[in-house]
C-alpha positions as CSV (number, residue, x, y, z in Angstrom):
1,M,-37.8,-24.7,-4.2
2,S,-37.2,-21.7,-6.5
3,N,-36.6,-19.4,-3.6
4,H,-34.2,-21.5,-1.6
5,A,-30.5,-20.9,-1.2
6,D,-28.0,-23.6,-0.2
7,L,-25.7,-20.8,1.0
8,I,-26.8,-17.1,0.8
9,V,-24.4,-14.2,1.3
10,I,-26.0,-10.9,2.3
11,G,-23.8,-8.2,1.0
12,A,-21.5,-8.0,-2.0
13,G,-18.5,-6.1,-0.7
14,P,-14.9,-7.4,-0.5
15,G,-15.9,-9.9,2.2
16,G,-19.2,-10.9,0.7
17,Y,-18.1,-11.6,-2.9
18,A,-14.9,-13.3,-1.7
19,C,-17.0,-15.6,0.5
20,A,-19.4,-16.3,-2.2
21,F,-16.7,-17.1,-4.8
22,R,-14.7,-19.3,-2.4
23,A,-17.8,-21.3,-1.4
24,A,-18.7,-21.7,-5.1
25,D,-15.1,-22.9,-5.8
26,L,-15.7,-25.5,-3.0
27,G,-18.8,-26.8,-4.8
28,R,-21.6,-25.0,-3.1
29,K,-24.6,-23.4,-4.9
30,V,-24.4,-19.8,-3.8
31,V,-26.7,-16.8,-3.9
32,I,-25.5,-13.3,-3.2
33,V,-27.8,-10.4,-2.5
34,D,-27.0,-6.7,-2.4
35,P,-29.1,-3.5,-3.0
36,R,-26.5,-2.1,-5.5
37,A,-26.7,-2.7,-9.2
38,T,-23.0,-3.7,-9.1
39,L,-20.9,-6.0,-6.9
40,G,-18.0,-4.7,-4.8
41,G,-19.8,-2.9,-2.0
42,V,-18.6,0.4,-0.5
43,C,-15.0,-0.4,-1.1
44,L,-15.1,-0.8,-4.8
45,N,-18.0,1.5,-5.7
46,E,-17.6,4.5,-3.4
47,G,-14.5,3.9,-1.1
48,C,-11.2,2.3,-1.5
49,I,-10.9,2.2,-5.3
50,P,-12.4,5.6,-6.3
51,S,-10.4,7.3,-3.6
52,K,-7.1,5.8,-4.9
53,A,-7.9,7.0,-8.4
54,L,-8.3,10.5,-7.1
55,L,-5.2,10.2,-4.9
56,H,-3.2,9.1,-7.9
57,A,-4.3,12.4,-9.7
58,A,-3.3,14.3,-6.6
59,Q,0.1,12.7,-6.5
60,I,0.8,13.6,-10.2
61,I,-0.2,17.2,-9.5
62,R,2.2,17.4,-6.6
63,E,5.1,15.6,-8.4
64,A,4.8,17.9,-11.4
65,H,5.0,20.9,-9.1
66,E,8.0,19.5,-7.2
67,M,9.9,18.9,-10.4
68,S,10.7,22.6,-10.6
69,D,13.4,21.9,-8.0
70,W,14.9,19.5,-10.5
71,G,15.0,22.1,-13.3
72,I,11.9,20.8,-15.0
73,A,9.0,23.3,-14.9
74,F,5.4,22.6,-15.8
75,S,2.7,25.2,-16.1
76,A,-0.1,25.2,-13.5
77,P,-2.5,22.2,-14.1
78,S,-5.8,22.7,-15.8
79,I,-8.3,20.6,-13.9
80,D,-11.3,19.3,-15.7
81,L,-13.5,17.9,-12.9
82,D,-15.9,16.2,-15.3
83,A,-13.1,14.3,-17.0
84,L,-11.4,13.4,-13.7
85,R,-14.7,12.1,-12.4
86,D,-15.3,10.1,-15.5
87,R,-11.9,8.5,-15.2
88,K,-12.5,7.6,-11.6
89,D,-15.9,6.1,-12.6
90,S,-14.3,4.2,-15.5
91,V,-11.8,2.5,-13.1
92,V,-14.7,1.5,-10.9
93,G,-16.7,0.3,-13.9
94,T,-13.9,-1.9,-15.1
95,L,-13.5,-3.6,-11.8
96,T,-17.3,-4.1,-11.1
97,S,-17.8,-5.6,-14.5
98,G,-14.9,-7.9,-13.9
99,L,-16.6,-9.1,-10.7
100,T,-19.9,-9.7,-12.6
101,G,-18.0,-11.9,-15.0
102,L,-16.4,-13.8,-12.1
103,A,-19.8,-14.4,-10.5
104,K,-21.2,-15.7,-13.8
105,R,-18.3,-18.1,-14.4
106,R,-18.7,-19.5,-10.9
107,K,-22.5,-19.8,-11.4
108,V,-23.1,-17.6,-8.4
109,Q,-26.7,-16.2,-8.5
110,T,-26.9,-12.5,-7.8
111,I,-30.0,-10.8,-6.5
112,R,-30.4,-7.0,-6.4
113,G,-32.4,-6.3,-3.3
114,T,-32.4,-5.6,0.5
115,A,-32.5,-8.6,2.8
116,S,-33.5,-9.0,6.4
117,F,-34.1,-12.1,8.5
118,T,-37.6,-13.2,9.5
119,D,-36.4,-16.4,11.3
120,V,-33.4,-18.7,11.6
121,K,-33.9,-20.2,8.2
122,T,-35.8,-17.4,6.3
123,L,-35.0,-14.0,4.7
124,D,-37.3,-11.4,3.3
125,I,-35.8,-9.8,0.2
126,D,-37.8,-6.8,-0.9
127,G,-41.1,-8.6,0.1
128,E,-40.2,-12.0,-1.3
129,S,-39.5,-14.9,1.1
130,W,-36.3,-16.9,0.7
131,T,-35.2,-19.9,2.7
132,F,-31.6,-21.0,3.2
133,D,-29.5,-23.7,4.7
134,Q,-26.7,-21.3,5.7
135,A,-26.3,-17.6,5.6
136,V,-23.4,-15.1,5.8
137,I,-24.0,-11.6,7.0
138,A,-21.6,-9.3,5.1
139,V,-23.5,-6.0,5.0
140,G,-20.5,-3.7,6.0
141,S,-20.8,-0.3,7.6
142,A,-21.9,3.3,6.9
143,P,-20.3,6.6,7.8
144,V,-21.1,7.9,11.3
145,T,-23.3,11.0,11.1
146,L,-22.6,13.5,13.9
147,P,-25.7,14.4,15.9
148,G,-27.1,17.9,15.9
149,W,-25.7,19.0,12.6
150,P,-28.1,20.7,10.1
151,E,-29.0,18.9,6.8
152,D,-27.2,20.7,4.0
153,K,-25.9,19.6,0.6
154,R,-22.5,21.2,1.5
155,I,-22.0,18.8,4.4
156,W,-20.6,15.6,3.0
157,D,-19.8,12.1,4.2
158,S,-17.0,10.1,2.6
159,T,-19.3,8.9,-0.2
160,A,-20.3,12.4,-1.2
161,A,-16.7,13.6,-1.0
162,L,-15.7,11.1,-3.6
163,E,-18.4,12.2,-5.9
164,L,-16.2,15.2,-6.6
165,R,-19.1,17.6,-6.9
166,E,-16.9,20.6,-6.7
167,V,-13.6,21.9,-5.2
168,P,-14.6,24.5,-2.7
169,Q,-12.2,27.4,-1.9
170,D,-12.3,26.4,1.8
171,L,-12.9,22.9,2.9
172,A,-13.1,21.7,6.6
173,I,-12.7,18.1,7.4
174,V,-13.9,16.9,10.8
175,G,-11.9,13.8,11.8
176,G,-8.2,13.2,11.1
177,G,-8.3,9.4,10.6
178,I,-7.3,7.7,7.4
179,I,-10.4,8.7,5.4
180,G,-10.1,12.4,6.5
181,L,-6.4,12.5,5.7
182,E,-6.9,11.0,2.3
183,M,-9.6,13.5,1.4
184,A,-7.3,16.3,2.6
185,T,-4.6,15.0,0.3
186,V,-7.0,15.0,-2.7
187,Y,-8.7,18.3,-2.2
188,S,-5.6,20.3,-1.2
189,A,-3.9,19.1,-4.4
190,L,-7.0,20.1,-6.4
191,G,-6.7,23.7,-5.0
192,A,-8.9,23.8,-1.9
193,N,-7.7,25.4,1.4
194,V,-8.2,22.4,3.7
195,T,-8.5,22.5,7.5
196,I,-8.6,19.3,9.5
197,V,-10.2,19.3,13.0
198,E,-9.3,16.2,15.1
199,L,-10.5,15.5,18.6
200,A,-7.5,13.3,19.6
201,D,-4.0,14.7,20.3
202,Q,-2.7,13.5,16.9
203,I,-4.0,12.8,13.4
204,A,-4.1,9.1,12.5
205,P,-4.9,8.1,16.1
206,G,-3.4,4.8,17.1
207,A,-0.4,5.1,14.7
208,D,3.2,5.6,15.8
209,A,3.6,9.1,17.1
210,E,7.0,9.7,15.6
211,A,5.8,8.7,12.1
212,V,2.6,10.8,12.5
213,Q,4.8,13.8,13.2
214,I,6.4,13.4,9.8
215,L,3.0,13.1,8.1
216,H,1.7,16.1,10.1
217,A,4.6,18.3,8.9
218,A,4.2,17.0,5.3
219,L,0.5,17.9,5.2
220,E,1.2,21.3,6.6
221,A,3.9,21.9,4.0
222,Q,1.2,21.0,1.3
223,G,-1.0,23.8,2.7
224,V,-3.3,21.8,5.0
225,T,-4.1,23.3,8.3
226,I,-4.4,20.9,11.2
227,H,-6.0,21.4,14.6
228,T,-5.7,18.5,17.1
229,T,-7.4,18.2,20.5
230,T,-10.2,20.2,19.0
231,K,-13.9,19.6,19.2
232,V,-16.7,21.0,17.0
233,I,-19.4,22.1,19.5
234,A,-21.9,23.7,17.0
235,V,-22.5,23.9,13.3
236,K,-24.5,26.6,11.5
237,A,-25.4,26.6,7.8
238,T,-25.8,30.1,6.2
239,Q,-26.5,31.0,2.7
240,K,-22.8,31.6,2.0
241,S,-21.0,29.0,4.1
242,I,-20.9,26.4,6.8
243,I,-19.7,27.8,10.2
244,L,-18.1,25.5,12.8
245,N,-17.7,26.6,16.4
246,C,-14.7,24.9,17.9
247,E,-13.2,24.5,21.3
248,G,-10.0,22.9,22.7
249,G,-6.9,23.3,20.7
250,L,-8.7,25.8,18.5
251,E,-11.0,28.2,20.2
252,A,-12.5,29.9,17.2
253,K,-15.0,29.7,14.4
254,L,-14.2,28.0,11.1
255,T,-15.9,29.1,7.9
256,A,-15.9,26.7,4.9
257,G,-17.7,26.3,1.6
258,A,-18.1,22.6,2.4
259,V,-17.4,20.2,5.3
260,I,-16.6,16.5,5.3
261,Q,-17.7,14.5,8.3
262,S,-15.0,11.8,8.7
263,V,-15.4,10.5,12.3
264,G,-15.6,6.8,11.7
265,R,-18.0,4.1,10.5
266,R,-20.9,2.2,12.1
267,S,-21.9,-1.4,11.5
268,N,-24.9,-2.0,9.3
269,G,-25.7,-5.2,11.3
270,P,-29.0,-3.9,12.6
271,K,-30.3,-3.4,9.1
272,V,-30.7,-7.2,8.5
273,A,-32.7,-7.8,11.7
274,P,-30.3,-10.5,12.9
275,E,-32.2,-10.8,16.3
276,K,-35.2,-12.3,14.4
277,A,-32.9,-15.2,13.6
278,G,-31.6,-15.4,17.2
279,V,-28.3,-13.9,16.3
280,E,-26.6,-11.9,19.0
281,I,-25.9,-8.2,18.3
282,D,-24.6,-5.6,20.7
283,G,-25.7,-1.9,21.1
284,R,-23.1,-0.7,18.6
285,G,-24.5,-3.1,15.9
286,I,-21.5,-5.4,16.2
287,I,-22.2,-9.2,15.7
288,P,-19.8,-11.4,17.8
289,V,-18.3,-14.3,15.9
290,D,-15.7,-17.0,16.6
291,A,-12.5,-17.5,14.7
292,S,-14.4,-19.2,11.9
293,G,-16.9,-16.4,11.5
294,R,-19.7,-18.3,13.1
295,T,-22.3,-16.4,15.1
296,N,-24.1,-17.9,18.1
297,V,-26.5,-19.5,15.6
298,D,-24.8,-22.5,14.0
299,N,-25.9,-22.0,10.4
300,I,-25.3,-18.2,10.3
301,F,-21.9,-16.5,9.9
302,A,-20.9,-12.9,9.9
303,I,-17.8,-11.2,8.4
304,G,-16.3,-7.8,7.8
305,D,-17.3,-4.5,9.4
306,V,-20.3,-6.0,11.1
307,T,-17.9,-8.0,13.3
308,G,-16.2,-4.8,14.6
309,N,-12.8,-3.2,14.2
310,P,-10.6,-2.8,12.3
311,M,-13.2,-2.1,9.6
312,L,-10.9,-2.8,6.6
313,A,-11.5,-4.4,3.3
314,H,-8.6,-6.9,3.5
315,R,-9.8,-8.1,6.9
316,A,-13.2,-8.7,5.4
317,T,-11.8,-10.6,2.5
318,H,-9.8,-13.0,4.7
319,Q,-12.9,-13.5,7.0
320,G,-14.9,-14.2,3.9
321,H,-12.5,-17.0,2.8
322,V,-12.5,-18.5,6.3
323,A,-16.3,-18.4,6.7
324,A,-16.8,-20.0,3.2
325,E,-14.4,-22.8,4.1
326,A,-15.9,-23.3,7.6
327,A,-19.4,-23.4,6.1
328,C,-18.3,-26.1,3.6
329,G,-17.0,-28.3,6.4
330,H,-13.3,-27.4,6.3
331,A,-11.1,-26.6,9.3
332,A,-10.6,-22.8,8.9
333,A,-10.0,-19.9,11.3
334,L,-8.7,-16.4,11.3
335,E,-6.4,-16.4,14.3
336,T,-4.2,-13.3,13.9
337,S,-4.2,-9.8,15.1
338,L,-2.0,-8.7,12.2
339,I,-4.3,-6.6,10.1
340,P,-2.2,-4.0,8.3
341,S,-3.3,-0.4,8.0
342,V,-2.4,2.2,5.3
343,A,-3.2,5.8,4.9
344,Y,-2.7,6.6,1.2
345,T,-1.6,10.2,1.9
346,N,1.5,11.9,0.6
347,P,3.7,10.5,2.1
348,E,1.9,7.2,2.8
349,L,1.7,6.0,6.4
350,A,1.6,2.2,7.0
351,W,1.7,0.1,10.1
352,V,1.2,-3.5,11.3
353,G,1.5,-5.2,14.7
354,L,2.4,-3.4,17.9
355,T,3.5,0.2,18.0
356,A,5.9,1.2,20.8
357,A,3.0,2.8,22.7
358,E,0.8,-0.3,22.4
359,A,3.7,-2.5,23.6
360,K,4.2,-0.3,26.6
361,A,0.5,-0.2,27.4
362,K,0.3,-4.0,27.2
363,D,3.4,-4.4,29.3
364,V,5.2,-6.2,26.5
365,A,9.0,-6.2,26.7
366,H,10.2,-4.3,23.6
367,K,12.8,-2.1,22.0
368,T,12.6,-0.1,18.8
369,S,15.0,0.5,15.9
370,S,14.5,2.9,13.0
371,F,16.1,4.0,9.8
372,P,15.5,7.5,8.4
373,W,14.6,7.7,4.7
374,A,16.7,10.8,4.4
375,A,19.6,8.3,4.3
376,S,18.0,6.2,1.6
377,G,19.6,6.6,-1.8
378,R,16.5,5.5,-3.7
379,N,14.2,7.7,-1.7
380,L,16.4,10.8,-2.4
381,A,17.0,9.9,-6.0
382,S,13.3,9.6,-6.6
383,G,12.5,12.9,-5.1
384,G,11.2,11.5,-1.8
385,G,11.0,13.7,1.3
386,D,11.3,12.9,5.0
387,G,10.4,9.3,5.9
388,L,11.0,6.5,8.4
389,T,11.1,2.8,8.8
390,K,10.6,1.7,12.5
391,L,10.6,-1.8,13.9
392,V,9.4,-2.9,17.3
393,Y,11.1,-6.1,18.5
394,C,11.6,-8.3,21.5
395,P,14.9,-7.5,23.2
396,D,15.5,-11.2,24.2
397,T,14.5,-13.2,21.2
398,H,14.8,-10.4,18.6
399,R,11.5,-11.4,17.1
400,I,9.8,-8.6,15.3
401,L,6.6,-7.4,17.0
402,G,5.5,-4.5,14.9
403,A,6.5,-2.1,12.1
404,T,5.6,1.4,10.9
405,L,6.7,3.0,7.7
406,I,6.1,6.4,6.3
407,G,7.3,7.5,2.9
408,S,6.5,7.1,-0.8
409,N,4.8,3.7,-1.4
410,A,5.1,2.7,2.2
411,G,2.0,0.6,1.9
412,E,3.7,-1.6,-0.7
413,L,6.6,-2.3,1.6
414,L,4.4,-3.2,4.6
415,A,3.7,-6.8,3.3
416,E,7.3,-7.8,4.0
417,C,6.9,-6.7,7.6
418,T,3.6,-8.4,8.0
419,L,4.9,-11.7,6.6
420,A,8.0,-11.4,8.9
421,I,5.9,-11.0,12.0
422,E,3.4,-13.7,11.0
423,M,6.3,-16.2,10.5
424,G,8.1,-15.2,13.7
425,A,11.1,-13.7,11.9
426,T,13.9,-12.2,13.9
427,L,16.0,-9.2,13.3
428,E,18.7,-11.5,12.0
429,D,16.3,-13.1,9.5
430,V,15.4,-9.7,8.0
431,A,18.9,-8.2,8.1
432,M,20.6,-11.2,6.5
433,S,18.0,-11.4,3.7
434,I,19.7,-9.5,0.8
435,H,17.5,-6.6,-0.3
436,A,18.0,-5.2,-3.8
437,H,19.9,-1.9,-4.1
438,P,18.9,0.9,-4.4
439,T,15.4,0.3,-3.1
440,V,13.4,1.8,-0.2
441,S,12.8,-1.8,0.9
442,E,16.4,-1.8,2.1
443,T,15.3,0.5,4.9
444,I,13.6,-2.5,6.6
445,A,16.9,-4.4,6.6
446,F,18.8,-1.3,7.7
447,A,16.4,-0.8,10.7
448,A,17.1,-4.5,11.6
449,E,20.9,-4.0,11.2
450,R,20.8,-0.9,13.3
451,A,19.3,-2.9,16.2
452,L,22.0,-5.5,15.8
453,G,24.8,-3.0,15.6
454,T,25.9,-4.1,12.1
455,L,24.6,-1.1,10.1
456,T,27.1,0.7,7.9
457,D,24.7,2.9,6.0
458,L,24.2,5.4,8.8
């Protein structure tokens, strides 16, 4: 049958292509379908990768400015938005073409189109019927659109913000989560006056409060205005600007040349009509799965954002590997709650496992130990500012339960903490592992030493 797939993956994001490639490596004939012309999904085409390219540019701008304190002065940067946009797109193009090559070498058939289920063994792809033995739903998520807002080209979601259409003089960002904070970092470096409005009592809700205070102060020092416990109750678009009426922490009107809505993402699960195949889906569009990624329908799997929080690319990738292996008859499961999170701000904020607040809420016996980056030789010698490494650990066994880091390249350091927690490492394991000097990775060992009472660097 020409329109039959042994295993079909719906969605070509980090989870979808990882699943397709892994299944192909295991000997399956795989078809992957996605409406985009390129593989990679939101993450590669309009999310993780383009945002990091712009964040790198923002970092260089700030570092050049800060070098004046070192006796090295640069003139004000001349910013060519077209060239910056082209560079960002070039990075994306390099990676998407690489994925296309990987698919061809694995003999994975790619179809550009929009798929939806018609029954438990059939899909409609742009009016064409396809049958399958097994299917994987990997269609990701989309930005949440706030209700009652006017339609206006100056109101952006995260995708529009990364298009770099312009740098407005005044930019308001509604939502102080990871995406909102990263956009604030980019646009403030490019010259916009940025204001963040966050409903919760802190930016980066859910992250360690002590670390968030450091990030909050750093962003304000960079010229970003932050209003927490603040709700936008009305929005008006005029010829000259967008006006936000706010209440709570800020009882006032905000006027901006552009506004970014950054209040979370919503599963795209309903778009593939899973109910027509008998697949359970809840009112939020979330598809329940077991540890192997299998839905309530034996031959249909779901991975990534459609399976709920945390909606992160690396979680989707691991789920994709597991689902591919399970679909190929291997014993595979994702049985961990250790999904690391990173806000690529300046400084970076990274965390994994339990925070102290989570441990307290779950009634988990715990203690914390921290090491300030102000006492890190490498951090200071590299021009780093305030930072922190904080460990949450069991007071009886000394097993590490969670970690939070804030500082330059904190996201790169987080892997050691994730591996330590995954392997059941203790404070002694970390403290007695010799870390190279001078590095900021030492701060992890120093935090462990501090808890053990053996620290000599503080």
